[in-house]
C-alpha positions as a LaTeX table, in Angstrom:
\begin{tabular}{lrrr}
\hline
Residue & $x$ (\AA) & $y$ (\AA) & $z$ (\AA) \\
\hline
Met1 & 4.46 & $-10.81$ & 1.10 \\
Lys2 & 5.67 & $-9.27$ & $-2.28$ \\
Phe3 & 6.34 & $-6.02$ & $-3.72$ \\
Lys4 & 7.33 & $-4.61$ & $-6.93$ \\
Phe5 & 8.73 & $-1.00$ & $-7.63$ \\
Leu6 & 6.77 & 0.57 & $-10.30$ \\
Gly7 & 8.11 & 4.21 & $-10.01$ \\
Thr8 & 11.30 & 5.22 & $-8.26$ \\
Arg9 & 11.82 & 8.92 & $-9.18$ \\
Gly10 & 10.89 & 11.73 & $-7.13$ \\
Ser11 & 9.80 & 15.43 & $-8.16$ \\
Tyr12 & 8.93 & 14.83 & $-11.94$ \\
Pro13 & 9.35 & 11.99 & $-14.56$ \\
Ser14 & 12.54 & 11.49 & $-16.18$ \\
Pro15 & 12.23 & 8.95 & $-18.85$ \\
Lys16 & 15.91 & 9.54 & $-20.28$ \\
Lys17 & 18.14 & 7.05 & $-21.70$ \\
Glu18 & 20.41 & 7.76 & $-19.05$ \\
Asn19 & 18.06 & 7.13 & $-16.35$ \\
Ser20 & 16.43 & 4.00 & $-17.98$ \\
Arg21 & 17.94 & 1.29 & $-15.61$ \\
Tyr22 & 16.84 & 2.76 & $-12.44$ \\
Gly23 & 13.62 & 4.06 & $-13.89$ \\
Gly24 & 12.07 & 7.30 & $-14.90$ \\
Ser25 & 8.72 & 7.10 & $-13.53$ \\
Thr26 & 7.70 & 8.68 & $-10.15$ \\
Ser27 & 6.75 & 7.02 & $-6.94$ \\
Cys28 & 4.68 & 3.76 & $-6.90$ \\
Val29 & 5.08 & 0.56 & $-5.13$ \\
Glu30 & 2.72 & $-2.53$ & $-5.66$ \\
Leu31 & 2.49 & $-4.91$ & $-2.67$ \\
Ser32 & 0.59 & $-8.16$ & $-2.52$ \\
Asn33 & 0.12 & $-11.47$ & $-0.59$ \\
His34 & $-2.13$ & $-14.36$ & $-1.35$ \\
Asp35 & $-5.38$ & $-12.37$ & $-1.22$ \\
Thr36 & $-4.74$ & $-8.58$ & $-0.93$ \\
Asn37 & $-3.21$ & $-6.17$ & $-3.12$ \\
Ile38 & $-2.12$ & $-2.52$ & $-2.18$ \\
Ile39 & $-0.82$ & 0.20 & $-4.25$ \\
Leu40 & 1.50 & 2.69 & $-2.45$ \\
Asp41 & 1.33 & 6.07 & $-3.92$ \\
Ala42 & 0.02 & 6.97 & $-7.38$ \\
Gly43 & 2.86 & 8.79 & $-9.16$ \\
Thr44 & 3.17 & 8.16 & $-12.81$ \\
Gly45 & 4.58 & 4.49 & $-11.83$ \\
Ile46 & 0.87 & 3.64 & $-11.36$ \\
Leu47 & 0.43 & 3.49 & $-15.23$ \\
Asn48 & 2.99 & 0.49 & $-15.24$ \\
Leu49 & 0.52 & $-1.66$ & $-13.34$ \\
Tyr50 & $-0.74$ & $-4.71$ & $-15.09$ \\
Leu51 & $-4.34$ & $-3.43$ & $-15.65$ \\
Ala52 & $-6.00$ & $-6.43$ & $-16.91$ \\
Phe53 & $-5.30$ & $-8.11$ & $-13.67$ \\
Tyr54 & $-6.67$ & $-4.85$ & $-11.51$ \\
Thr55 & $-9.91$ & $-4.56$ & $-13.41$ \\
Gln56 & $-10.72$ & $-7.95$ & $-12.35$ \\
Leu57 & $-10.36$ & $-7.35$ & $-8.67$ \\
Pro58 & $-13.25$ & $-6.92$ & $-6.16$ \\
Arg59 & $-11.62$ & $-3.64$ & $-4.69$ \\
Ile60 & $-8.47$ & $-1.56$ & $-5.33$ \\
Asp61 & $-6.76$ & 0.09 & $-2.52$ \\
Ile62 & $-4.36$ & 2.94 & $-3.01$ \\
Leu63 & $-2.36$ & 4.28 & $-0.06$ \\
Leu64 & $-1.12$ & 7.87 & $-0.55$ \\
Thr65 & 1.67 & 9.38 & 1.63 \\
His66 & 1.00 & 13.08 & 0.74 \\
Leu67 & $-0.47$ & 14.99 & $-2.07$ \\
His68 & 2.40 & 16.46 & $-4.00$ \\
Met69 & 2.26 & 15.99 & $-7.72$ \\
Asp70 & 5.09 & 13.31 & $-8.16$ \\
His71 & 2.90 & 10.83 & $-5.87$ \\
Ile72 & $-0.67$ & 11.57 & $-7.48$ \\
Gln73 & 0.02 & 12.48 & $-11.14$ \\
Gly74 & $-0.75$ & 8.93 & $-12.33$ \\
Leu75 & $-4.14$ & 9.03 & $-10.47$ \\
Ala76 & $-5.83$ & 10.97 & $-12.84$ \\
Phe77 & $-4.98$ & 8.37 & $-15.70$ \\
Phe78 & $-5.39$ & 5.14 & $-13.70$ \\
Arg79 & $-8.20$ & 3.44 & $-15.70$ \\
Pro80 & $-10.01$ & 1.57 & $-12.95$ \\
Leu81 & $-11.16$ & 4.83 & $-11.66$ \\
Phe82 & $-13.24$ & 5.19 & $-15.00$ \\
Arg83 & $-14.76$ & 1.60 & $-14.69$ \\
Lys84 & $-18.22$ & 1.63 & $-13.53$ \\
Gly85 & $-18.94$ & $-0.37$ & $-10.35$ \\
Met86 & $-15.24$ & $-0.74$ & $-9.53$ \\
Asn87 & $-14.56$ & $-0.16$ & $-5.83$ \\
Val88 & $-11.59$ & 2.00 & $-5.43$ \\
His89 & $-10.53$ & 2.96 & $-1.86$ \\
Ile90 & $-7.93$ & 5.79 & $-1.45$ \\
Trp91 & $-6.34$ & 6.27 & 1.92 \\
Gly92 & $-4.42$ & 9.51 & 2.77 \\
Pro93 & $-3.35$ & 11.90 & 5.38 \\
Arg94 & $-5.54$ & 13.76 & 7.37 \\
Gly95 & $-5.36$ & 17.68 & 6.98 \\
Asn96 & $-6.17$ & 20.59 & 9.14 \\
Ser97 & $-7.71$ & 22.93 & 6.58 \\
Ser98 & $-9.83$ & 20.59 & 4.40 \\
Ser99 & $-10.65$ & 17.20 & 3.90 \\
Leu100 & $-8.69$ & 14.67 & 1.92 \\
Arg101 & $-11.43$ & 14.55 & $-0.87$ \\
Ala102 & $-11.48$ & 18.33 & $-1.00$ \\
Arg103 & $-7.72$ & 18.50 & $-1.30$ \\
Leu104 & $-7.81$ & 15.62 & $-4.20$ \\
Asn105 & $-10.49$ & 17.53 & $-5.90$ \\
Gln106 & $-8.14$ & 20.44 & $-6.33$ \\
Tyr107 & $-6.15$ & 17.99 & $-8.66$ \\
Leu108 & $-9.18$ & 16.06 & $-10.06$ \\
Ser109 & $-11.05$ & 18.74 & $-11.27$ \\
Pro110 & $-10.93$ & 21.70 & $-14.10$ \\
Pro111 & $-8.77$ & 23.51 & $-14.94$ \\
Leu112 & $-6.21$ & 20.88 & $-14.00$ \\
Phe113 & $-8.43$ & 18.03 & $-15.25$ \\
Pro114 & $-11.43$ & 17.84 & $-17.38$ \\
Met115 & $-13.50$ & 15.80 & $-14.83$ \\
Pro116 & $-14.24$ & 16.82 & $-11.43$ \\
Leu117 & $-13.71$ & 13.71 & $-8.63$ \\
Arg118 & $-17.60$ & 13.58 & $-8.14$ \\
Asp119 & $-18.27$ & 12.41 & $-11.67$ \\
Leu120 & $-16.03$ & 9.43 & $-11.57$ \\
Pro121 & $-18.14$ & 6.37 & $-12.59$ \\
Cys122 & $-16.37$ & 4.17 & $-9.87$ \\
Asn123 & $-17.37$ & 3.51 & $-6.40$ \\
Leu124 & $-14.86$ & 5.71 & $-4.85$ \\
His125 & $-14.21$ & 5.55 & $-0.96$ \\
Ile126 & $-11.96$ & 8.09 & 0.47 \\
His127 & $-10.23$ & 7.44 & 4.05 \\
Glu128 & $-8.29$ & 9.83 & 6.11 \\
Val129 & $-5.54$ & 8.44 & 8.34 \\
Ala130 & $-3.46$ & 10.09 & 10.62 \\
Asn131 & $-1.48$ & 8.36 & 13.40 \\
Ser132 & $-3.48$ & 5.39 & 13.01 \\
Thr133 & $-3.91$ & 1.52 & 12.72 \\
Phe134 & $-6.15$ & $-0.26$ & 10.26 \\
Arg135 & $-6.65$ & $-3.31$ & 8.10 \\
Ile136 & $-6.84$ & $-4.04$ & 4.55 \\
Gly137 & $-7.62$ & $-7.64$ & 3.92 \\
Ser138 & $-4.86$ & $-9.56$ & 5.62 \\
Phe139 & $-2.47$ & $-6.53$ & 6.10 \\
Glu140 & $-2.18$ & $-4.74$ & 9.25 \\
Ile141 & $-1.15$ & $-1.03$ & 8.43 \\
Thr142 & 0.24 & 1.59 & 10.78 \\
Ser143 & 0.59 & 5.25 & 9.63 \\
Ala144 & 2.19 & 7.94 & 11.23 \\
Phe145 & 2.93 & 11.60 & 10.28 \\
Val146 & 6.51 & 12.45 & 9.29 \\
Ile147 & 8.46 & 15.54 & 8.59 \\
His148 & 7.94 & 16.84 & 4.96 \\
Pro149 & 6.25 & 19.84 & 3.68 \\
Gly150 & 2.33 & 19.57 & 3.81 \\
Pro151 & 0.61 & 16.53 & 5.78 \\
Thr152 & 2.68 & 13.34 & 4.89 \\
Ile153 & 2.74 & 10.14 & 6.41 \\
Gly154 & 4.66 & 7.06 & 6.37 \\
Tyr155 & 3.30 & 3.41 & 6.52 \\
Arg156 & 4.28 & 0.19 & 8.33 \\
Ile157 & 2.60 & $-2.74$ & 6.85 \\
Gln158 & 2.51 & $-6.14$ & 8.34 \\
His159 & 1.62 & $-9.57$ & 7.22 \\
Arg160 & 2.01 & $-12.43$ & 9.51 \\
Asp161 & 5.77 & $-12.25$ & 10.72 \\
Lys162 & 6.99 & $-9.78$ & 8.05 \\
Thr163 & 7.07 & $-5.99$ & 7.96 \\
Leu164 & 7.51 & $-3.35$ & 5.25 \\
Ala165 & 8.08 & 0.06 & 6.28 \\
Tyr166 & 7.38 & 2.78 & 3.37 \\
Ile167 & 8.67 & 6.47 & 3.81 \\
Pro168 & 9.35 & 7.87 & 0.70 \\
Asp169 & 9.38 & 11.63 & 1.33 \\
His170 & 11.02 & 12.50 & 4.65 \\
Glu171 & 13.56 & 14.97 & 6.37 \\
Pro172 & 14.24 & 13.18 & 9.48 \\
Met173 & 16.51 & 16.13 & 10.66 \\
Ile174 & 16.27 & 19.78 & 9.34 \\
Gly175 & 19.72 & 21.39 & 9.12 \\
Ser176 & 21.53 & 18.70 & 10.69 \\
Met177 & 23.49 & 15.52 & 9.29 \\
Asn178 & 22.90 & 13.71 & 12.53 \\
Leu179 & 19.56 & 12.39 & 14.13 \\
Tyr180 & 18.40 & 13.43 & 17.80 \\
Pro181 & 20.09 & 11.13 & 20.08 \\
Lys182 & 16.69 & 10.14 & 21.73 \\
Asp183 & 14.53 & 7.78 & 19.59 \\
Arg184 & 11.22 & 9.49 & 20.49 \\
Trp185 & 12.35 & 12.72 & 18.95 \\
Val186 & 13.27 & 10.88 & 15.53 \\
Ser187 & 10.55 & 11.50 & 12.83 \\
Gly188 & 9.33 & 8.04 & 11.33 \\
Leu189 & 11.81 & 5.96 & 13.44 \\
Ser190 & 8.87 & 3.92 & 15.18 \\
Leu191 & 7.50 & 3.08 & 11.62 \\
Cys192 & 10.89 & 1.39 & 10.88 \\
Gln193 & 11.70 & $-0.39$ & 14.11 \\
Lys194 & 12.90 & $-4.12$ & 13.12 \\
Ala195 & 11.21 & $-3.88$ & 9.82 \\
Asp196 & 12.27 & $-6.60$ & 7.47 \\
Val197 & 12.33 & $-3.96$ & 4.37 \\
Leu198 & 12.43 & $-0.10$ & 4.70 \\
Ile199 & 11.86 & 1.73 & 1.53 \\
His200 & 13.16 & 5.30 & 2.20 \\
Asp201 & 13.76 & 8.60 & 0.79 \\
Ala202 & 17.68 & 9.07 & $-0.03$ \\
Met203 & 17.06 & 11.95 & $-2.85$ \\
Tyr204 & 20.41 & 13.69 & $-1.80$ \\
Thr205 & 23.92 & 12.82 & $-1.26$ \\
Asn206 & 25.64 & 14.20 & 1.66 \\
Glu207 & 27.27 & 16.79 & $-0.43$ \\
Glu208 & 23.98 & 18.23 & $-1.88$ \\
Tyr209 & 22.01 & 18.30 & 1.29 \\
Pro210 & 23.51 & 21.62 & 2.87 \\
Thr211 & 21.80 & 23.58 & $-0.28$ \\
Arg212 & 18.65 & 21.75 & 0.10 \\
Ile213 & 17.93 & 22.15 & 3.82 \\
Gly214 & 14.11 & 22.32 & 4.31 \\
Trp215 & 13.02 & 20.75 & 1.23 \\
Gly216 & 11.62 & 17.82 & 2.81 \\
His217 & 14.11 & 15.12 & 1.89 \\
Ser218 & 17.04 & 12.88 & 2.95 \\
Ala219 & 20.60 & 12.67 & 2.43 \\
Cys220 & 22.22 & 9.37 & 2.27 \\
Arg221 & 23.59 & 9.75 & 5.84 \\
His222 & 20.09 & 10.27 & 7.07 \\
Val223 & 18.57 & 7.10 & 5.78 \\
Leu224 & 21.65 & 5.08 & 6.86 \\
Gln225 & 21.37 & 6.37 & 10.52 \\
Ile226 & 17.46 & 5.72 & 10.53 \\
Ala227 & 18.14 & 2.05 & 9.20 \\
Arg228 & 20.70 & 1.31 & 11.66 \\
Arg229 & 19.01 & 2.84 & 14.62 \\
Ala230 & 15.81 & 1.00 & 13.89 \\
Gln231 & 17.73 & $-2.43$ & 13.15 \\
Val232 & 16.08 & $-3.06$ & 9.75 \\
Lys233 & 17.25 & $-6.03$ & 7.82 \\
Lys234 & 17.30 & $-4.71$ & 4.17 \\
Leu235 & 17.07 & $-0.94$ & 3.19 \\
Phe236 & 16.00 & 0.21 & $-0.39$ \\
Leu237 & 17.19 & 3.71 & $-1.39$ \\
Phe238 & 14.21 & 5.29 & $-3.00$ \\
His239 & 12.63 & 8.64 & $-4.56$ \\
His240 & 15.90 & 9.13 & $-6.78$ \\
Asp241 & 16.63 & 12.69 & $-8.01$ \\
Pro242 & 15.37 & 12.89 & $-11.47$ \\
Asp243 & 18.85 & 14.59 & $-12.40$ \\
His244 & 20.94 & 11.51 & $-11.00$ \\
Ser245 & 21.60 & 9.45 & $-13.85$ \\
Asp246 & 22.10 & 5.79 & $-13.62$ \\
Ala247 & 25.95 & 6.08 & $-13.85$ \\
Phe248 & 25.73 & 8.70 & $-10.88$ \\
Leu249 & 23.37 & 6.29 & $-8.85$ \\
Asp250 & 26.03 & 3.43 & $-9.47$ \\
Gln251 & 28.90 & 5.57 & $-7.97$ \\
Val252 & 26.58 & 6.51 & $-4.90$ \\
Met253 & 26.06 & 2.81 & $-4.42$ \\
Ala254 & 29.50 & 2.10 & $-4.60$ \\
Glu255 & 30.44 & 4.58 & $-2.05$ \\
Leu256 & 27.70 & 3.41 & 0.52 \\
Arg257 & 28.43 & $-0.22$ & 0.14 \\
Gln258 & 32.36 & 0.62 & 0.73 \\
Asn259 & 31.39 & 2.82 & 3.86 \\
Asn260 & 28.71 & 0.60 & 5.38 \\
Asn261 & 29.48 & $-1.02$ & 8.57 \\
Ser262 & 26.20 & $-2.06$ & 9.32 \\
Leu263 & 24.40 & $-5.70$ & 9.50 \\
Phe264 & 21.48 & $-4.54$ & 6.87 \\
Glu265 & 21.64 & $-5.02$ & 3.24 \\
Ile266 & 21.64 & $-1.69$ & 0.99 \\
Gln267 & 20.30 & $-1.58$ & $-2.48$ \\
Leu268 & 18.92 & 0.94 & $-4.93$ \\
Ala269 & 15.40 & 0.73 & $-5.71$ \\
Thr270 & 14.90 & $-0.01$ & $-9.34$ \\
Gln271 & 11.85 & 0.10 & $-11.45$ \\
Glu272 & 10.43 & $-3.03$ & $-12.37$ \\
Met273 & 12.21 & $-4.85$ & $-9.54$ \\
Glu274 & 10.32 & $-7.49$ & $-7.76$ \\
Tyr275 & 11.15 & $-8.79$ & $-4.01$ \\
Glu276 & 9.33 & $-11.37$ & $-1.93$ \\
Leu277 & 9.70 & $-11.53$ & 1.96 \\
\hline
\end{tabular}
């Protein structure tokens, strides 16, 4: 199993010089093995895909965690959607009030976009998931709702004996820096258990979080506790605040490594970084 970070920022794109090393595109990760390719979220990072390769595939699968703009903004400009006969499968969270197709159409239609979803020339297949298990090629995928404003899911993706957990937007505890003592009350924990890799929201520093309670994102302390409790092997901090420069993130990383007394590795997600399990 291989994965590549195509977009690592949260909220909005920040292609500034001082953000260039960790990247300025919003959430998107490419995941692949010998026979299957999956795209996790469709932020502006999806536009960094090698499209000549994707236009040759028999199908494209895009797994959305939720429908906030920083996770779907690149979708409208993803060229395979406009290729006649291309089989595009979009997976995303089930909602209570309207279907996933209807909610996506609010973005991919006038006045926000010139073309409604129904007029896309590709063969579009939309799948709603909840607390679900399903397969895409040789990947076995588990999805579960996590705490974030609006219907939001995280994914656990397994290929043979390797597991990747992806939870890019998540506030596991609202108003507290400490997780519930009982595992079953901790949002997202089941997705992370003994994962080889956990890619997780770490948008705020511990000092920033008290002024952003309820915004749906984790402080570094939250994600370290989750990774420690779940016994993950490697943690990638993801969904960087667009106002956090490369120099600021370097400082955050240095402090985390100095204070980390866990057995797992910690690394900041960096745009264009590739990793193989």
